[in-house]
ROTOR-937120 format. One line per field, with one value per atom (N, C-alpha, C): chain; atom name; x, y, z. Coordinates in steps of 0.1 Angstrom, whole numbers, plus 5000, padded with zeros to 4 digits. Example, Ala and Ser with C-alpha at 12.3 -4.5 7.8 and 13.67 -1.06 7.14 Angstrom:
<atoms>
kette	(A/A/A/A/A/A)
atom	(N/CA/C/N/CA/C)
X	(5132/5123/5132/5128/5137/5129)
Y	(4943/4955/4967/4978/4989/5000)
Z	(5078/5078/5078/5071/5071/5079)
</atoms>
This chain:
<atoms>
kette	(A/A/A/A/A/A/A/A/A/A/A/A/A/A/A/A/A/A/A/A/A/A/A/A/A/A/A/A/A/A/A/A/A/A/A/A/A/A/A/A/A/A/A/A/A/A/A/A/A/A/A/A/A/A/A/A/A/A/A/A/A/A/A/A/A/A/A/A/A/A/A/A/A/A/A/A/A/A/A/A/A/A/A/A/A/A/A/A/A/A/A/A/A/A/A/A/A/A/A/A/A/A/A/A/A/A/A/A/A/A/A/A/A/A/A/A/A/A/A/A/A/A/A/A/A/A/A/A/A/A/A/A/A/A/A/A/A/A/A/A/A/A/A/A/A/A/A/A/A/A/A/A/A/A/A/A/A/A/A/A/A/A/A/A/A/A/A/A/A/A/A/A/A/A/A/A/A/A/A/A/A/A/A/A/A/A/A/A/A/A/A/A/A/A/A/A/A/A/A/A/A/A/A/A/A/A/A/A/A/A/A/A/A/A/A/A/A/A/A/A/A/A/A/A/A/A/A/A/A/A/A/A/A/A/A/A/A/A/A/A/A/A/A/A/A/A/A/A/A/A/A/A/A/A/A/A/A/A/A/A/A/A/A/A/A/A/A/A/A/A/A/A/A/A/A/A/A/A/A/A/A/A/A/A/A/A/A/A/A/A/A/A/A/A/A/A/A/A/A/A/A/A/A/A/A/A/A/A/A/A/A/A/A/A/A/A/A/A/A/A/A/A/A/A/A/A/A/A/A/A/A/A/A/A/A/A/A/A/A/A/A/A/A/A/A/A/A/A/A/A/A/A/A/A/A/A/A/A/A/A/A/A/A/A/A/A/A/A/A/A/A/A/A/A/A/A/A/A/A/A/A/A/A/A/A/A/A/A/A/A/A/A/A/A/A/A/A/A/A/A/A/A/A/A/A/A/A/A/A/A/A/A/A/A/A/A/A/A/A/A/A/A/A/A/A/A/A/A/A/A/A/A/A/A/A/A/A/A/A/A/A/A/A/A/A/A/A/A/A/A/A/A/A/A/A/A/A/A/A/A/A/A/A/A/A/A/A/A/A/A/A/A/A/A/A/A/A/A/A/A/A/A/A/A/A/A/A/A/A/A/A/A/A/A/A/A/A/A/A/A/A/A/A/A/A/A/A/A/A/A/A/A/A/A/A/A/A/A/A/A/A/A/A/A/A/A/A/A/A/A/A/A/A/A/A/A/A/A/A/A/A/A/A/A/A/A/A/A/A/A/A/A/A/A/A/A/A/A/A/A/A/A/A/A/A/A/A/A/A/A/A/A/A/A/A/A/A/A/A/A/A/A/A/A/A/A/A/A/A/A/A/A/A/A/A/A/A/A/A/A/A/A/A/A/A/A/A/A/A/A/A/A/A/A/A/A/A/A/A/A/A/A/A/A/A/A/A/A/A/A/A/A/A/A/A/A/A/A/A/A/A/A/A/A/A/A/A/A/A/A/A/A/A/A/A/A/A/A/A/A/A/A/A/A/A/A/A/A/A/A/A/A/A/A/A/A/A/A/A/A/A/A/A/A/A/A/A/A/A/A/A/A/A/A/A/A/A/A/A/A/A/A/A/A/A/A/A/A/A/A/A/A/A/A/A/A/A/A/A/A/A/A/A/A/A/A/A/A/A/A/A/A/A/A/A/A/A/A/A/A/A/A/A/A/A/A/A/A/A/A/A/A/A/A/A/A/A/A/A/A/A/A/A/A/A/A/A/A/A/A/A/A/A/A/A/A/A/A/A/A/A/A/A/A/A/A/A/A/A/A/A/A/A/A/A/A/A/A/A/A/A/A/A/A/A/A/A/A/A/A/A/A/A/A/A/A/A/A/A/A/A/A/A/A/A/A/A/A/A/A/A/A/A/A/A/A/A/A/A/A/A/A/A/A/A/A/A/A/A/A/A/A/A/A/A/A/A/A/A/A/A/A/A/A/A/A/A/A/A/A/A/A/A/A/A/A/A/A/A/A/A/A/A/A/A/A/A/A/A/A/A/A/A/A/A/A/A/A/A/A/A/A/A/A/A/A/A/A/A/A/A/A/A/A/A/A/A/A/A/A/A/A/A/A/A/A/A/A/A/A/A/A/A/A/A/A/A/A/A/A/A/A/A/A/A/A/A/A/A/A/A/A/A/A/A/A/A/A/A/A/A/A/A/A/A/A/A/A/A/A/A/A/A/A/A/A/A/A/A/A/A/A/A/A/A/A/A/A/A/A/A/A/A/A/A/A/A/A/A/A/A/A/A/A/A/A/A/A/A/A/A)
atom	(N/CA/C/N/CA/C/N/CA/C/N/CA/C/N/CA/C/N/CA/C/N/CA/C/N/CA/C/N/CA/C/N/CA/C/N/CA/C/N/CA/C/N/CA/C/N/CA/C/N/CA/C/N/CA/C/N/CA/C/N/CA/C/N/CA/C/N/CA/C/N/CA/C/N/CA/C/N/CA/C/N/CA/C/N/CA/C/N/CA/C/N/CA/C/N/CA/C/N/CA/C/N/CA/C/N/CA/C/N/CA/C/N/CA/C/N/CA/C/N/CA/C/N/CA/C/N/CA/C/N/CA/C/N/CA/C/N/CA/C/N/CA/C/N/CA/C/N/CA/C/N/CA/C/N/CA/C/N/CA/C/N/CA/C/N/CA/C/N/CA/C/N/CA/C/N/CA/C/N/CA/C/N/CA/C/N/CA/C/N/CA/C/N/CA/C/N/CA/C/N/CA/C/N/CA/C/N/CA/C/N/CA/C/N/CA/C/N/CA/C/N/CA/C/N/CA/C/N/CA/C/N/CA/C/N/CA/C/N/CA/C/N/CA/C/N/CA/C/N/CA/C/N/CA/C/N/CA/C/N/CA/C/N/CA/C/N/CA/C/N/CA/C/N/CA/C/N/CA/C/N/CA/C/N/CA/C/N/CA/C/N/CA/C/N/CA/C/N/CA/C/N/CA/C/N/CA/C/N/CA/C/N/CA/C/N/CA/C/N/CA/C/N/CA/C/N/CA/C/N/CA/C/N/CA/C/N/CA/C/N/CA/C/N/CA/C/N/CA/C/N/CA/C/N/CA/C/N/CA/C/N/CA/C/N/CA/C/N/CA/C/N/CA/C/N/CA/C/N/CA/C/N/CA/C/N/CA/C/N/CA/C/N/CA/C/N/CA/C/N/CA/C/N/CA/C/N/CA/C/N/CA/C/N/CA/C/N/CA/C/N/CA/C/N/CA/C/N/CA/C/N/CA/C/N/CA/C/N/CA/C/N/CA/C/N/CA/C/N/CA/C/N/CA/C/N/CA/C/N/CA/C/N/CA/C/N/CA/C/N/CA/C/N/CA/C/N/CA/C/N/CA/C/N/CA/C/N/CA/C/N/CA/C/N/CA/C/N/CA/C/N/CA/C/N/CA/C/N/CA/C/N/CA/C/N/CA/C/N/CA/C/N/CA/C/N/CA/C/N/CA/C/N/CA/C/N/CA/C/N/CA/C/N/CA/C/N/CA/C/N/CA/C/N/CA/C/N/CA/C/N/CA/C/N/CA/C/N/CA/C/N/CA/C/N/CA/C/N/CA/C/N/CA/C/N/CA/C/N/CA/C/N/CA/C/N/CA/C/N/CA/C/N/CA/C/N/CA/C/N/CA/C/N/CA/C/N/CA/C/N/CA/C/N/CA/C/N/CA/C/N/CA/C/N/CA/C/N/CA/C/N/CA/C/N/CA/C/N/CA/C/N/CA/C/N/CA/C/N/CA/C/N/CA/C/N/CA/C/N/CA/C/N/CA/C/N/CA/C/N/CA/C/N/CA/C/N/CA/C/N/CA/C/N/CA/C/N/CA/C/N/CA/C/N/CA/C/N/CA/C/N/CA/C/N/CA/C/N/CA/C/N/CA/C/N/CA/C/N/CA/C/N/CA/C/N/CA/C/N/CA/C/N/CA/C/N/CA/C/N/CA/C/N/CA/C/N/CA/C/N/CA/C/N/CA/C/N/CA/C/N/CA/C/N/CA/C/N/CA/C/N/CA/C/N/CA/C/N/CA/C/N/CA/C/N/CA/C/N/CA/C/N/CA/C/N/CA/C/N/CA/C/N/CA/C/N/CA/C/N/CA/C/N/CA/C/N/CA/C/N/CA/C/N/CA/C/N/CA/C/N/CA/C/N/CA/C/N/CA/C/N/CA/C/N/CA/C/N/CA/C/N/CA/C/N/CA/C/N/CA/C/N/CA/C/N/CA/C/N/CA/C/N/CA/C/N/CA/C/N/CA/C/N/CA/C/N/CA/C/N/CA/C/N/CA/C/N/CA/C/N/CA/C/N/CA/C/N/CA/C/N/CA/C/N/CA/C/N/CA/C/N/CA/C/N/CA/C/N/CA/C/N/CA/C/N/CA/C/N/CA/C/N/CA/C/N/CA/C/N/CA/C/N/CA/C/N/CA/C/N/CA/C/N/CA/C/N/CA/C/N/CA/C/N/CA/C/N/CA/C/N/CA/C/N/CA/C/N/CA/C/N/CA/C/N/CA/C/N/CA/C/N/CA/C/N/CA/C/N/CA/C/N/CA/C/N/CA/C/N/CA/C/N/CA/C/N/CA/C/N/CA/C/N/CA/C/N/CA/C/N/CA/C/N/CA/C/N/CA/C/N/CA/C/N/CA/C/N/CA/C/N/CA/C/N/CA/C/N/CA/C/N/CA/C/N/CA/C/N/CA/C/N/CA/C/N/CA/C/N/CA/C/N/CA/C/N/CA/C/N/CA/C/N/CA/C/N/CA/C/N/CA/C/N/CA/C/N/CA/C/N/CA/C/N/CA/C/N/CA/C/N/CA/C/N/CA/C/N/CA/C/N/CA/C/N/CA/C/N/CA/C/N/CA/C/N/CA/C/N/CA/C/N/CA/C/N/CA/C)
X	(5078/5083/5074/5071/5064/5049/5046/5031/5030/5042/5041/5042/5051/5051/5039/5031/5019/5008/5009/4998/5002/5014/5018/5013/5014/5011/4995/4988/4974/4968/4977/4974/4976/4987/4989/4978/4975/4966/4952/4950/4936/4935/4947/4950/4948/4954/4953/4937/4932/4913/4908/4912/4904/4906/4918/4921/4914/4914/4908/4892/4887/4872/4869/4879/4877/4877/4887/4888/4875/4870/4857/4847/4843/4833/4835/4846/4849/4846/4849/4844/4831/4826/4812/4802/4808/4803/4803/4815/4819/4810/4807/4799/4785/4780/4768/4766/4775/4776/4775/4786/4784/4770/4764/4753/4742/4741/4732/4735/4748/4752/4747/4748/4743/4728/4722/4706/4700/4706/4704/4706/4720/4722/4715/4709/4700/4687/4681/4669/4672/4683/4685/4687/4692/4693/4680/4670/4657/4651/4655/4653/4637/4635/4621/4612/4622/4616/4614/4619/4615/4601/4599/4586/4576/4576/4566/4563/4570/4570/4558/4562/4553/4538/4537/4527/4517/4524/4516/4512/4520/4515/4502/4505/4494/4482/4481/4470/4460/4468/4461/4455/4463/4457/4445/4448/4435/4423/4425/4412/4406/4414/4407/4401/4406/4401/4388/4389/4376/4363/4366/4356/4353/4363/4362/4364/4358/4360/4352/4345/4335/4342/4356/4362/4355/4351/4345/4355/4360/4371/4364/4360/4357/4368/4380/4391/4392/4385/4386/4377/4370/4361/4373/4369/4382/4387/4376/4383/4392/4389/4395/4406/4408/4422/4431/4425/4433/4441/4432/4438/4449/4447/4457/4470/4468/4479/4488/4481/4487/4494/4488/4495/4506/4507/4516/4529/4528/4537/4544/4537/4545/4553/4547/4551/4563/4563/4570/4582/4578/4590/4596/4590/4595/4602/4591/4600/4609/4606/4613/4624/4620/4632/4641/4637/4648/4654/4650/4655/4664/4662/4671/4683/4683/4692/4702/4696/4702/4711/4705/4710/4724/4723/4735/4744/4740/4751/4757/4751/4759/4766/4763/4770/4784/4784/4792/4805/4812/4824/4826/4817/4816/4812/4803/4797/4810/4820/4832/4838/4838/4843/4833/4822/4812/4813/4813/4816/4804/4792/4782/4778/4779/4773/4782/4795/4807/4802/4794/4790/4779/4774/4763/4767/4755/4759/4769/4768/4777/4791/4793/4807/4814/4803/4809/4812/4808/4812/4802/4791/4780/4775/4774/4767/4775/4780/4787/4781/4789/4780/4774/4777/4772/4758/4758/4745/4734/4742/4732/4726/4731/4729/4718/4721/4711/4698/4699/4686/4679/4686/4678/4670/4677/4671/4659/4659/4649/4637/4640/4628/4621/4627/4623/4615/4619/4612/4600/4602/4591/4578/4584/4573/4567/4573/4568/4559/4563/4554/4544/4543/4532/4520/4527/4520/4510/4515/4509/4497/4497/4483/4472/4475/4465/4456/4462/4455/4466/4461/4473/4478/4469/4474/4481/4479/4491/4504/4505/4515/4523/4515/4521/4527/4521/4528/4540/4541/4553/4564/4560/4570/4576/4569/4575/4582/4578/4585/4599/4601/4613/4620/4615/4625/4629/4621/4625/4638/4635/4646/4659/4657/4668/4679/4670/4676/4685/4679/4683/4695/4696/4705/4719/4714/4722/4730/4743/4750/4745/4744/4754/4746/4733/4725/4728/4724/4730/4724/4710/4706/4707/4710/4717/4728/4737/4749/4747/4734/4731/4723/4725/4718/4703/4696/4679/4674/4678/4671/4671/4682/4684/4674/4668/4659/4646/4644/4630/4626/4640/4636/4635/4643/4644/4632/4626/4618/4604/4603/4591/4582/4590/4584/4579/4589/4586/4572/4572/4557/4545/4546/4534/4532/4541/4540/4535/4541/4535/4520/4517/4502/4495/4499/4492/4492/4502/4500/4489/4486/4474/4461/4463/4449/4447/4455/4452/4447/4450/4446/4429/4424/4409/4403/4412/4405/4414/4413/4421/4419/4411/4407/4420/4428/4437/4429/4427/4418/4422/4420/4423/4412/4400/4390/4393/4401/4403/4413/4424/4437/4434/4422/4414/4409/4404/4397/4407/4418/4430/4430/4430/4430/4445/4450/4461/4467/4459/4462/4470/4466/4472/4485/4486/4499/4507/4503/4512/4519/4510/4513/4527/4525/4535/4548/4545/4557/4565/4558/4564/4573/4566/4572/4584/4583/4593/4605/4599/4612/4619/4615/4622/4629/4625/4632/4644/4640/4650/4662/4658/4669/4679/4673/4681/4691/4683/4691/4703/4700/4710/4723/4719/4728/4736/4732/4741/4751/4752/4762/4770/4769/4774/4789/4796/4810/4817/4809/4814/4811/4798/4795/4807/4811/4821/4833/4837/4850/4850/4836/4835/4834/4830/4831/4816/4806/4791/4790/4781/4774/4760/4758/4743/4741/4728/4721/4727/4730/4736/4749/4756/4772/4770/4764/4765/4756/4747/4740/4746/4745/4748/4742/4748/4742/4730/4729/4720/4706/4709/4698/4692/4700/4695/4686/4692/4682/4673/4674/4660/4650/4652/4645/4640/4649/4642/4633/4635/4626/4614/4615/4602/4592/4597/4591/4586/4592/4584/4575/4577/4566/4554/4556/4543/4536/4545/4538/4531/4534/4528/4516/4515/4505/4495/4498/4489/4482/4488/4483/4472/4476/4466/4453/4456/4445/4437/4441/4434/4424/4430/4421/4409/4413/4403/4393/4396/4386/4384/4390/4391/4400/4403/4392/4394/4404/4404/4396/4395/4384/4393/4387/4394/4403/4397/4405/4416/4421/4432/4444/4441/4452/4458/4450/4458/4471/4471/4484/4496/4494/4506/4512/4507/4512/4522/4523/4533/4547/4548/4558/4567/4560/4563/4576/4575/4586/4599/4598/4611/4614/4609/4611/4624/4629/4644/4654/4652/4662/4660/4648/4645/4650/4649/4653/4671/4675/4691/4695/4687/4692/4689/4677/4678/4686/4693/4700/4715/4719/4735/4731/4726/4723/4735/4747/4759/4764/4758/4765/4756/4745/4736/4741/4738/4739/4730/4733/4722/4715/4721/4715/4706/4711/4701/4690/4691/4680/4669/4674/4664/4654/4658/4650/4641/4649/4642/4631/4632/4621/4612/4615/4606/4598/4603/4594/4583/4586/4571/4563/4571/4562/4553/4557/4549/4538/4542/4532/4518/4525/4517/4506/4511/4502/4491/4496/4487/4477/4481/4473/4462/4468/4459/4446/4451/4442/4434/4437/4429/4417/4422/4411/4400/4406/4396/4385/4391/4382/4373/4377/4368/4360/4361/4354/4345)
Y	(5420/5414/5420/5432/5440/5434/5433/5425/5412/5404/5392/5392/5400/5405/5408/5417/5424/5411/5405/5392/5382/5378/5369/5375/5389/5396/5394/5398/5396/5383/5371/5360/5354/5358/5357/5364/5375/5382/5377/5371/5363/5351/5343/5332/5333/5344/5349/5353/5359/5362/5348/5341/5326/5319/5318/5313/5320/5331/5341/5338/5338/5336/5320/5313/5296/5296/5304/5304/5309/5320/5325/5318/5312/5301/5290/5284/5274/5278/5290/5294/5296/5300/5304/5290/5279/5266/5261/5264/5259/5265/5279/5286/5281/5277/5271/5259/5250/5237/5238/5248/5248/5252/5262/5266/5253/5247/5236/5225/5223/5214/5219/5232/5238/5238/5242/5239/5226/5215/5202/5198/5202/5199/5204/5215/5223/5216/5210/5204/5189/5183/5169/5170/5183/5186/5185/5189/5189/5177/5167/5153/5149/5152/5150/5137/5127/5114/5112/5118/5120/5126/5135/5143/5133/5119/5108/5108/5109/5105/5115/5127/5137/5138/5135/5131/5122/5111/5099/5104/5108/5113/5122/5132/5143/5139/5128/5125/5117/5110/5102/5115/5122/5133/5140/5144/5151/5144/5132/5123/5120/5118/5116/5128/5140/5153/5156/5153/5157/5148/5134/5125/5118/5121/5117/5101/5092/5079/5072/5078/5071/5069/5075/5072/5074/5087/5093/5102/5098/5104/5119/5127/5141/5149/5144/5153/5155/5147/5147/5158/5165/5177/5186/5194/5203/5215/5222/5230/5223/5213/5205/5202/5194/5191/5201/5212/5226/5227/5229/5233/5222/5209/5199/5201/5202/5203/5216/5228/5237/5236/5230/5226/5218/5210/5199/5205/5213/5222/5232/5235/5243/5234/5223/5215/5204/5200/5190/5197/5202/5208/5221/5227/5241/5236/5236/5234/5221/5211/5198/5198/5205/5205/5215/5224/5235/5228/5219/5213/5202/5194/5185/5192/5205/5212/5218/5220/5227/5215/5203/5191/5187/5189/5184/5195/5209/5219/5218/5214/5212/5200/5190/5177/5176/5189/5187/5181/5185/5179/5165/5163/5148/5138/5142/5136/5132/5139/5138/5124/5120/5107/5095/5097/5086/5082/5069/5064/5067/5070/5072/5088/5093/5105/5117/5111/5121/5126/5120/5121/5131/5134/5145/5159/5167/5177/5189/5189/5198/5194/5181/5176/5172/5169/5167/5179/5190/5203/5208/5203/5208/5218/5224/5235/5239/5254/5260/5259/5257/5258/5270/5282/5293/5294/5290/5290/5280/5268/5257/5263/5271/5278/5288/5298/5308/5302/5291/5287/5277/5271/5262/5273/5283/5294/5301/5303/5308/5300/5289/5278/5277/5276/5273/5286/5296/5308/5312/5308/5311/5302/5290/5279/5284/5288/5293/5307/5315/5328/5323/5313/5311/5303/5294/5284/5295/5307/5315/5321/5319/5326/5315/5301/5292/5291/5286/5290/5287/5291/5291/5276/5270/5253/5247/5251/5247/5252/5266/5274/5268/5264/5261/5246/5240/5225/5227/5234/5235/5243/5252/5259/5246/5241/5231/5218/5217/5207/5215/5226/5234/5231/5236/5235/5223/5213/5198/5194/5198/5195/5203/5216/5224/5218/5214/5208/5195/5187/5175/5177/5190/5191/5200/5214/5224/5222/5228/5229/5241/5241/5231/5219/5219/5208/5194/5195/5183/5170/5170/5157/5143/5145/5132/5127/5134/5128/5124/5123/5121/5108/5100/5089/5091/5083/5084/5094/5107/5119/5118/5112/5112/5105/5093/5084/5092/5097/5104/5115/5124/5136/5133/5124/5121/5111/5101/5092/5093/5099/5098/5109/5122/5136/5140/5135/5140/5133/5121/5118/5120/5123/5130/5145/5151/5164/5165/5157/5154/5151/5143/5137/5150/5155/5169/5179/5180/5191/5188/5176/5174/5174/5170/5173/5185/5194/5209/5216/5212/5220/5219/5209/5206/5209/5206/5207/5217/5229/5239/5245/5239/5243/5237/5248/5242/5238/5228/5223/5210/5206/5191/5184/5188/5181/5176/5187/5182/5174/5173/5164/5151/5151/5137/5131/5139/5131/5125/5128/5124/5110/5099/5085/5081/5081/5079/5066/5055/5042/5044/5052/5055/5062/5071/5078/5070/5061/5050/5042/5038/5029/5037/5048/5056/5059/5061/5063/5051/5040/5028/5022/5022/5021/5030/5041/5053/5050/5046/5044/5032/5022/5012/5013/5020/5022/5030/5041/5051/5048/5037/5031/5024/5016/5007/5016/5026/5037/5043/5048/5051/5040/5028/5016/5017/5020/5019/5029/5039/5047/5047/5035/5033/5034/5028/5028/5043/5051/5065/5073/5070/5078/5075/5062/5058/5068/5067/5075/5091/5095/5108/5113/5102/5105/5108/5103/5105/5097/5098/5093/5090/5086/5084/5071/5067/5055/5043/5044/5032/5030/5040/5039/5034/5042/5039/5027/5023/5009/4999/4987/4973/4970/4967/4965/4955/4944/4934/4942/4950/4955/4966/4975/4984/4976/4965/4959/4952/4948/4943/4954/4963/4975/4981/4979/4984/4972/4960/4950/4949/4950/4952/4964/4975/4985/4984/4977/4976/4965/4955/4945/4949/4959/4966/4975/4980/4989/4982/4971/4963/4959/4955/4949/4960/4971/4981/4984/4984/4987/4974/4962/4954/4954/4956/4958/4970/4982/4994/4989/4980/4972/4965/4957/4949/4954/4961/4969/4982/4987/5003/5012/5023/5030/5028/5019/5015/5004/5001/4989/4976/4966/4955/4952/4956/4954/4964/4971/4978/4968/4958/4949/4944/4946/4941/4951/4963/4971/4965/4955/4947/4939/4938/4926/4937/4952/4960/4956/4951/4948/4935/4927/4914/4915/4925/4926/4932/4940/4943/4937/4927/4919/4913/4905/4901/4913/4925/4935/4939/4939/4944/4937/4922/4912/4913/4915/4915/4927/4939/4951/4952/4945/4944/4937/4926/4917/4923/4930/4937/4951/4959/4973/4982/4978/4986/4981/4973/4969/4976/4983/4987/4998/5000/5010/5021/5033/5041/5048/5049/5053/5042/5032/5021/5020/5021/5019/5029/5041/5052/5050/5043/5040/5027/5018/5004/5006/5014/5018/5029/5040/5051/5050/5043/5038/5032/5020/5013/5021/5031/5042/5049/5054/5064/5054/5041/5033/5030/5029/5026/5040/5052/5062/5063/5059/5059/5047/5036/5024/5028/5035/5038/5048/5058/5067/5060/5052/5044/5038/5029/5023/5031/5043/5051/5057/5063/5066/5055/5044/5032/5025/5027/5018/5029)
Z	(2940/2951/2960/2960/2971/2973/2962/2960/2967/2965/2972/2987/2992/3007/3012/3003/3010/3009/2998/3000/3010/3013/3024/3039/3038/3052/3052/3043/3044/3046/3040/3042/3058/3063/3079/3087/3083/3092/3091/3078/3078/3085/3084/3092/3107/3112/3125/3130/3122/3123/3123/3114/3115/3128/3132/3145/3155/3156/3166/3166/3154/3152/3157/3154/3158/3174/3180/3193/3202/3197/3202/3201/3187/3187/3196/3197/3207/3221/3227/3239/3241/3230/3231/3232/3223/3226/3238/3246/3257/3269/3268/3276/3275/3264/3263/3266/3267/3273/3290/3293/3308/3314/3304/3310/3309/3300/3299/3310/3314/3323/3335/3339/3350/3352/3341/3341/3346/3337/3340/3353/3358/3373/3382/3381/3390/3392/3380/3379/3386/3385/3390/3407/3412/3425/3430/3425/3430/3433/3426/3426/3423/3411/3406/3409/3409/3410/3424/3435/3450/3452/3442/3446/3446/3441/3440/3456/3466/3479/3484/3482/3485/3478/3466/3460/3465/3471/3475/3490/3497/3509/3510/3502/3499/3495/3483/3478/3488/3496/3507/3516/3522/3530/3524/3512/3503/3501/3499/3497/3510/3520/3533/3539/3536/3541/3536/3521/3514/3516/3518/3518/3531/3542/3553/3551/3557/3558/3545/3541/3527/3517/3515/3502/3489/3488/3474/3468/3456/3451/3447/3456/3452/3447/3449/3446/3430/3424/3407/3404/3412/3407/3406/3395/3389/3401/3407/3417/3428/3433/3443/3436/3423/3416/3414/3411/3410/3421/3432/3445/3449/3447/3451/3444/3430/3422/3425/3429/3434/3449/3457/3469/3467/3457/3454/3449/3440/3435/3444/3453/3465/3474/3476/3485/3480/3467/3462/3454/3442/3435/3441/3447/3453/3465/3476/3491/3490/3487/3488/3478/3466/3455/3462/3470/3475/3486/3495/3506/3501/3490/3486/3482/3471/3468/3481/3492/3502/3511/3510/3515/3507/3495/3489/3488/3489/3492/3502/3515/3527/3528/3522/3520/3509/3502/3488/3490/3501/3503/3508/3516/3522/3509/3500/3488/3480/3478/3472/3476/3488/3492/3488/3488/3484/3468/3468/3453/3444/3446/3436/3439/3450/3452/3447/3446/3440/3426/3420/3406/3406/3417/3417/3413/3408/3403/3409/3424/3430/3430/3437/3437/3425/3416/3400/3393/3398/3389/3380/3378/3370/3374/3387/3394/3403/3401/3414/3424/3437/3449/3451/3449/3451/3446/3432/3423/3431/3435/3441/3455/3462/3474/3473/3464/3458/3455/3445/3438/3449/3461/3470/3477/3482/3491/3485/3471/3463/3463/3461/3460/3475/3484/3497/3501/3500/3504/3494/3483/3473/3477/3481/3489/3499/3506/3521/3517/3509/3507/3500/3489/3483/3492/3502/3510/3520/3524/3531/3528/3512/3506/3506/3508/3507/3521/3530/3543/3555/3568/3578/3582/3581/3586/3574/3562/3552/3552/3556/3559/3571/3582/3594/3591/3585/3582/3575/3564/3554/3562/3572/3582/3592/3596/3604/3596/3585/3575/3573/3569/3566/3579/3589/3603/3605/3604/3605/3598/3586/3575/3578/3582/3586/3598/3608/3619/3614/3604/3599/3588/3584/3574/3578/3585/3587/3599/3600/3613/3620/3636/3643/3646/3642/3647/3641/3627/3619/3625/3627/3629/3623/3610/3602/3608/3616/3624/3635/3642/3656/3658/3667/3668/3670/3667/3670/3663/3666/3659/3644/3641/3625/3618/3625/3620/3622/3634/3637/3627/3627/3618/3604/3599/3585/3579/3588/3583/3592/3601/3608/3606/3610/3607/3593/3583/3569/3564/3565/3559/3568/3579/3587/3582/3580/3575/3562/3552/3538/3538/3547/3548/3551/3562/3567/3559/3549/3538/3530/3525/3515/3523/3537/3546/3547/3550/3555/3543/3530/3519/3518/3524/3524/3538/3546/3562/3571/3567/3572/3586/3594/3607/3614/3623/3630/3645/3648/3660/3663/3676/3681/3674/3672/3668/3652/3644/3632/3630/3640/3642/3644/3653/3658/3649/3638/3626/3615/3616/3607/3608/3595/3598/3603/3615/3619/3615/3611/3610/3594/3587/3570/3574/3584/3587/3592/3601/3607/3597/3588/3576/3567/3564/3557/3565/3576/3586/3586/3591/3593/3580/3569/3556/3552/3555/3551/3561/3574/3584/3580/3576/3571/3559/3549/3538/3538/3547/3551/3560/3568/3576/3568/3559/3550/3539/3535/3527/3535/3548/3556/3559/3558/3560/3548/3537/3524/3526/3533/3536/3547/3555/3567/3569/3558/3559/3558/3549/3548/3559/3565/3578/3589/3590/3599/3597/3584/3581/3583/3583/3585/3600/3608/3621/3625/3618/3624/3633/3643/3655/3652/3639/3636/3640/3638/3642/3635/3624/3615/3621/3625/3631/3644/3654/3667/3672/3665/3670/3659/3667/3661/3646/3636/3625/3625/3632/3633/3638/3650/3655/3644/3639/3629/3618/3612/3601/3608/3619/3626/3627/3631/3632/3618/3608/3595/3590/3592/3585/3593/3605/3615/3612/3608/3604/3592/3580/3567/3570/3578/3579/3586/3596/3603/3592/3584/3575/3565/3561/3551/3557/3570/3577/3581/3581/3585/3572/3559/3547/3545/3550/3549/3554/3567/3579/3574/3570/3565/3554/3544/3533/3539/3549/3554/3562/3572/3582/3579/3569/3566/3571/3568/3558/3543/3539/3526/3523/3510/3503/3503/3503/3501/3487/3477/3465/3462/3473/3472/3477/3481/3484/3471/3461/3449/3443/3451/3449/3454/3464/3466/3457/3445/3435/3428/3429/3423/3429/3438/3448/3440/3436/3432/3419/3409/3401/3410/3417/3425/3437/3440/3452/3452/3443/3441/3446/3440/3442/3457/3460/3475/3485/3483/3494/3494/3483/3480/3489/3486/3491/3507/3512/3527/3533/3528/3532/3536/3523/3523/3516/3525/3520/3519/3527/3522/3506/3500/3488/3478/3481/3473/3463/3451/3440/3444/3450/3452/3441/3429/3416/3411/3412/3406/3415/3428/3437/3436/3432/3431/3419/3409/3396/3401/3407/3411/3421/3430/3439/3436/3431/3429/3417/3406/3394/3399/3405/3410/3420/3427/3435/3426/3416/3408/3400/3397/3392/3403/3414/3428/3427/3424/3426/3414/3404/3392/3394/3399/3402/3412/3423/3435/3428/3421/3414/3405/3398/3389/3396/3406/3415/3421/3427/3430/3421/3411/3400/3394/3394/3388/3396/3411/3419/3431)
</atoms>
């Protein structure tokens, strides 16, 4: 009888131990899952697909700085290539990755109201807000520290880039909530600074003569096309911005005028690309790159007509994947011609 009691007691204890171990294992698995979600979320917050904008602007700036208007792809030489890649890593993944992360941190509460942005890493709960803030600042200041070792012009450009984005994102300025300056800060200054980042890697002199030699028709092309695209992107969040009380351009200016401005900018940007291919500094065969827009033309036309109805997550892939293909095709044409 005593033996049976002792056996039952041992069995109960063993059962408790098994339950306890099972609970610990479950907690360990949950912790691993949370860490994995957080790491993936942090990477997503840096928006890797959007680094293509930085790469594209910078590669044009670098090519023209190295070769002048002769369009010789000297950047394919190993020392130049390594310098460009180093400059891109500093500017794209580090500086812009940190700035995108900081933007999402400042907008975390507002994004909870957005039908698609609420799924982002911070409002969705994958990344704690404090970790996102620390990570963003770490990336930004690492980028600025590294840029200072390249050359003074490159550092100055990245510092201006950071200052502009800070004015756009952070209170009390929050340019993104203010009429006119939201579009200037978000879509005029950024492509300019990205181009100059590539240019300054290989033309480091800070002088009026150096700036005068910049192919401004190419810069204007990028600015106009990004201005139009960015304006339509802002239109997709117009209803949310109205609810939040923003006084941004898409809220304060009549819808038709905003759309007309976006359409005109895109048309002028494409026209400047064509002109630059016909009269220089690009070569005529680069006009073939316009064919890359054909597959996404139906989506672009639909989005341009009703930008408020656009699915932002879908638009990212529809627009940025062709942008990556454009970069590859552009590089291939330079290498082969």
